[in-house]
C-alpha positions, -999 to 999 in steps of 0.1 A, spaced: 0 0 0 15 34 -10 16 65 12 -14 81 -5 -35 50 3 -22 51 39 -34 87 42 -70 76 33 -73 85 -3 -91 59 -24 -68 39 -47 -79 48 -82 -63 62 -113 -77 97 -110 -98 119 -87 -127 136 -103 -119 119 -135 -89 142 -142 -65 147 -113 -37 121 -107 -21 124 -73 17 125 -72 27 128 -36 13 140 -2 22 175 10 5 178 44 -21 165 67 -44 182 92 -72 171 115 -98 173 87 -81 163 55 -49 160 34 -31 180 8 -15 165 -23 6 174 -53 -13 163 -85 -13 166 -122 -43 177 -143 -48 151 -170 -73 171 -189 -50 200 -198 -21 201 -222 13 192 -207 -5 179 -176 3 209 -153 7 204 -116 -17 217 -90 -25 213 -54 -54 190 -43 -69 195 -9 -90 167 4 -117 177 29 -132 150 51 -162 162 70 -167 130 89 -205 131 84 -228 104 98 -261 108 79 -275 117 45 -290 150 57 -257 163 70 -239 152 38 -265 172 18 -259 203 39 -222 198 37 -224 196 0 -243 228 -2 -219 246 21 -190 233 1 -205 249 -30 -209 281 -11 -174 280 1 -160 273 -33 -177 304 -47 -159 325 -21 -126 309 -29 -130 316 -66 -136 353 -57 -106 355 -34 -83 340 -60 -87 372 -80 -60 387 -59 -24 381 -72 -12 370 -37 -39 344 -32 -38 310 -51 -66 306 -77 -91 279 -72 -90 259 -104 -119 235 -96 -139 219 -69 -156 185 -70 -169 156 -50 -156 121 -53 -169 92 -32 -187 115 -7 -155 134 -1 -148 169 -12 -118 182 -31 -104 216 -40 -79 219 -69 -58 250 -64 -30 268 -82 4 256 -73 26 282 -57 63 275 -62 83 289 -34 93 285 2 72 285 33 78 315 57 82 289 84 115 279 69 127 315 66 120 324 102 145 305 123 147 304 162 174 326 175 179 345 142 160 378 146 152 399 116 159 436 111 130 461 114 132 468 76 128 432 68 99 427 92 82 459 79 84 445 44 70 412 56 41 429 73 33 449 41 34 416 22 10 400 46 -14 429 49 -18 435 12 -37 403 4 -53 403 39 -68 437 32 -85 423 1 -97 393 21 -112 415 48 -127 437 21 -146 406 9 -160 400 44 -138 370 50 -116 361 80 -87 338 73 -86 324 109 -53 305 105 -26 330 96 7 315 105 42 311 88 34 278 71 4 294 55 25 321 38 46 311 8 75 332 -5 68 329 -42 99 321 -62 88 339 -93 84 374 -80 94 374 -43 59 382 -30 43 364 -1 12 344 -10 -15 337 15 -28 301 14 -51 277 32 -85 293 27 -115 272 36 -121 235 44 -154 217 50 -150 207 86 -171 190 112 -176 219 136 -194 201 164 -201 167 179 -232 154 195 -238 131 223 -265 105 220 -288 127 241 -285 155 216 -263 179 235 -235 197 218 -204 189 237 -176 207 218 -169 232 192 -140 232 169 -121 265 169 -100 268 137 -65 282 143 -30 275 157 -18 280 192 5 309 196 -10 328 166 -47 325 177 -60 351 200 -82 344 230 -115 354 214 -109 330 185 -100 302 208 -134 308 224 -150 304 189 -156 341 182 -131 353 156 -131 389 143 -112 406 115 -88 418 142 -81 381 151 -61 379 118 -43 412 128 -32 395 160 -19 365 142 1 387 117 15 407 146 26 375 164 44 364 131 62 397 131 72 393 167 85 359 160 106 372 131 118 403 151 127 384 183 137 350 169 113 335 195 82 314 188 50 330 199 41 304 225 75 310 242 70 348 246 62 359 281 28 373 291 17 397 318 -1 375 344 -24 403 352 -34 416 318 -24 387 295 -7 411 272 24 398 253 57 410 269 79 414 239 92 450 240 128 452 251 156 478 251 177 452 232 154 453 202 166 476 174 132 490 164 118 524 159 92 538 183 67 542 155 69 507 142 69 494 178 36 512 183 21 495 152 31 460 164 19 467 200 -15 476 187 -17 445 165 -11 421 194 -33 436 221 -51 411 242 -85 427 237 -97 425 201 -113 460 204 -79 476 211 -64 462 179 -66 475 143 -100 465 131 -89 453 97 -57 450 76 -66 482 57 -59 503 88 -26 485 94 -15 494 59 -25 530 64 -3 533 95 26 514 78 26 539 49 28 568 73 60 555 90 93 572 82 109 557 51 138 533 56 160 512 33 140 481 23 154 446 27 142 414 9 122 389 29 143 360 17 180 369 20 194 338 4 185 315 -25 150 301 -22 151 263 -21 117 250 -16 96 221 -27 76 235 -57 45 233 -37 24 253 -13 41 237 17 79 235 21 76 200 36 49 175 46 33 184 78 32 159 106 -3 146 114 -17 158 146 -20 133 175 -56 143 179 -80 156 153 -85 188 172 -54 197 192 -28 220 176 8 217 188 28 248 193 46 243 161 29 259 132 37 232 107 5 222 88 -30 232 93 -43 217 125 -74 226 145 -78 233 182 -107 224 203 -124 246 228 -147 229 252 -180 247 259 -208 239 283 -235 216 270 -263 235 253 -299 225 246 -302 210 211 -322 229 186 -336 216 153 -308 232 134 -281 215 154 -274 191 125 -265 221 104 -239 231 130 -223 196 128 -216 200 92 -188 224 84 -166 253 89 -177 277 62 -150 298 47 -151 328 69 -186 341 70 -187 371 50 -223 379 51 -218 398 19 -232 367 2 -237 330 2 -270 323 20 -292 296 5 -321 308 -16 -318 345 -8 -345 366 -24 -337 389 -53 -330 424 -40 -354 450 -52 -348 486 -61 -360 498 -28 -343 508 4 -356 477 21 -333 456 1 -301 468 17 -300 457 53 -325 429 48 -298 409 29 -276 415 59 -303 401 82 -307 370 60 -270 364 62 -269 369 99 -296 342 102 -275 318 81 -244 325 101 -261 320 134 -280 289 123 -253 272 103 -225 281 126 -206 296 97 -177 320 98 -175 341 67 -179 377 70 -155 370 94 -173 354 120 -175 323 139 -187 288 141 -203 286 175 -228 266 195 -263 278 199 -257 289 234 -271 318 254 -240 337 247 -239 364 220 -232 350 185 -197 354 172 -194 381 147 -210 373 115 -194 402 99 -208 413 67 -193 433 40 -225 450 34 -232 485 21 -247 509 45 -281 521 36 -284 558 28 -313 580 28 -339 580 1 -342 614 -16 -375 628 -4 -397 650 -25 -388 687 -23 -415 693 3 -404 664 25 -377 662 51 -342 657 36 -336 628 59 -353 599 43 -336 570 26 -329 562 -10 -332 530 -29 -303 508 -39 -295 493 -72 -312 460 -80 -292 429 -74 -299 394 -84 -291 365 -61 -286 329 -70 -297 300 -49 -272 295 -22 -256 328 -25 -264 365 -28 -239 389 -42 -248 420 -23 -243 451 -44 -235 482 -24 -265 502 -15 -258 538 -24 -261 566 0 -292 584 -2 -292 620 0 -317 644 10 -334 663 -16 -320 698 -20 -346 724 -11 -351 745 -41 -376 770 -55 -404 755 -75 -395 752 -112 -407 780 -134 -411 782 -171 -382 796 -190 -386 833 -197 -395 841 -232 -371 863 -252 -385 888 -277 -377 879 -312 -363 904 -337 -377 902 -372 -352 909 -399 -376 905 -428 -412 895 -430 -403 862 -447 -373 853 -426 -376 855 -388 -343 855 -369 -335 825 -347 -347 828 -312 -319 828 -286 -323 800 -261 -327 813 -225 -302 799 -200 -320 780 -173 -318 795 -138 -299 779 -110 -332 770 -94 -344 753 -126 -311 733 -128 -315 722 -92 -350 711 -99 -339 692 -130 -311 675 -112 -334 665 -83 -359 651 -107 -333 631 -126 -319 618 -93 -354 608 -81 -359 588 -113 -326 570 -109 -311 588 -139 -278 593 -122 -255 599 -152 -278 627 -164 -282 641 -129 -244 642 -126 -241 662 -158 -266 688 -144 -248 689 -111 -216 695 -130 -232 725 -147 -243 738 -113 -208 735 -99 -194 753 -129 -219 782 -126 -218 784 -88 -188 765 -73 -197 777 -38 -231 760 -38 -227 731 -12 -258 713 -25 -243 710 -60 -212 693 -46 -233 671 -24 -255 662 -54 -224 652 -73 -213 630 -44 -246 613 -42 -248 607 -79 -213 593 -80 -221 570 -51 -251 557 -71 -228 551 -100 -203 533 -77 -176 558 -84 -166 561 -47 -133 577 -51 -147 607 -69 -177 607 -46 -154 612 -16 -137 641 -34 -171 657 -42 -182 654 -6 -150 669 6 -156 699 -16 -190 702 0 -176 699 35 -149 725 27 -178 750 22 -200 737 50 -181 714 74 -213 705 93 -234 696 63 -249 663 75 -258 650 40 -222 654 28 -209 638 60 -232 609 57 -227 604 20 -189 606 24 -192 579 51 -211 557 27 -184 561 0 -157 553 25 -175 522 37 -178 510 1 -140 514 -2 -135 491 27 -130 517 54 -159 509 79 -141 526 108 -137 558 89 -173 556 78 -184 551 114 -166 582 125 -185 602 99 -218 586 109 -211 595 145 -202 630 135 -235 633 117 -254 621 147 -234 645 170 -247 674 148 -282 660 144 -290 632 169 -324 629 152 -310 617 119 -328 584 117 -310 570 87 -276 576 102 -286 555 132 -297 528 108 -263 530 90 -245 529 123 -264 498 133 -253 482 100 -216 487 108 -222 473 143 -237 442 127 -206 439 104 -184 440 135 -206 415 153 -213 441 180 -249 430 182 -259 448 214 -245 481 199 -264 474 167 -296 468 187 -291 501 205 -287 520 172 -318 504 157 -338 511 189 -328 548 186 -338 549 150 -372 535 159 -377 560 187 -373 587 161 -394 569 134 -416 540 148 -428 533 113 -393 527 98 -399 492 85 -363 486 75 -350 494 110 -375 469 125 -362 442 101 -325 450 108 -333 451 145 -345 415 141 -312 405 127 -294 420 157 -317 402 181 -310 370 163 -273 375 167 -280 380 205 -299 346 205 -331 364 213 -350 344 188 -386 352 197 -379 389 199 -362 387 165 -392 372 149 -415 398 166 -393 426 153 -394 413 118 -431 407 119 -435 444 129 -416 454 98 -440 433 77 -470 447 95 -458 482 86 -450 472 50 -468 440 39 -450 441 5 -416 438 21 -402 406 5 -368 407 22 -384 409 57 -407 380 47 -378 360 35 -359 367 67 -388 356 88 -392 325 68 -355 316 72 -355 322 109 -385 299 113 -369 273 92 -337 274 113 -357 271 145 -379 243 131 -411 263 135 
């Protein structure tokens, strides 16, 4: 029997009818990795095959695992668009086992470059951190948490010297059941030393990846493995700073923030780390690999040793091994089988929920999709938008972060308040996934004078038979504003933008014209120019709440939720009665899995507008995240009562009932 057979792969000529296994590369608690050739392509190129073994016991669980595997594969295809993440070439099932075929990265594992007792220079560590944060910022922008960042999951690519981030996603059995139906343990994906406390407890955040990257940097900087670094017995903070370290104060501050014990004290995402890194004083760069790269032409430098137990991770970072956190038994719910199926590739609630309804061109479509995703995250125990596989306990749900667009206000009629919400572009969803398009910030309608007829100009008659051409009267500013508002209300954003451009040209000091440009550009998903337009408006009127709010939306779409939150809060500081800003704030809290804070924001919005159906529906999603299931249903039913033709709220209620078996 050969080694491949010993590792549990069926002895056959090919997998999936096309992949011939060459040699094993590594093994973890839930599957194996192999080098293979693709027999269907010319020259039979090599690739990496990851075998995923969910250890399922019944047909129902296998069906669910199959569906989640498809969901996960869609995310992997999307992540592979980044140049520092391997492309997913194919995914398939063979003999009730799941397989991923991924691009082969030729290079050397970072674990072979970082050697004990051989500390790196600051310049080299800074370069490494930039190389890690660049793909990770893209990953976080997709609403995904990696959850197992460690040296062996970073490959120094031989072709161009860039670091490549590997090991995304695996269908895993995330819980076990006793015969009496109680959940007895939850698998927490990660590796000791690089995994922060909240992730060990089954509640990863985006900042959990930041912690892992910080520990990798400390390992390189000090030459000491993370689990050997001392910790403060009182605060549990890592004690790594030393006068002997040759490191600048500025870079030391960046690393210190990355590895804080409390996830709320760390950088929220990789984007913020990159921002601070770019602001550091320049220094001569050093290559990450100082010598010749000699690695196996695979995604792992050497085969990883199998774990002694399917769940316990040794301190070494070799191979992908899972750790187990024991939780108190919890009452079984009808959806518990779903929990026992998998670890979904980091729950991005930006998408991938089974049978999500098609989004409509109405404001209700925006946050409802988030609510549906929250339900799937909580019910299935997934971890995409960055959040966690967890038991259905009475504890708050781990952050089902969602890369969802904040809802912005709908332009009201000229006679209405400028603080109502605007509709979002229509988005189609497929069964099993929903690609959530950004909802655009709505802006208040600009108060203008009622449109008037263009003044008639007297005509000069040159001769009885040949009247002179009538000069066309230039429309007044009020008429242009009315035209722009009308075009905007009818979703003709390109035409509205052209009119706002005319307004800016004729009166560059008119704040409403700049804001109108910002709003239209947001609707056209040109967020960079939208930010610039809003900044021009704010240069004229720093406290203009529409411009603050719309700029916040544009920043959020650019993957800067914290910056957006600052602007939403600034809007509310100026006008605490801005209902839509409270709703948007709640959305960011949902993304960050701060469900109690989200609930507070939605409650405030509903105090201001008890008939705000969207806020009632979103509130239901927050309550679901807090495990207050009955209250969640009641809140969503209130939304439907206020607006019976609210399909997203109806779909959300249906999914919740299905997950609860009602």
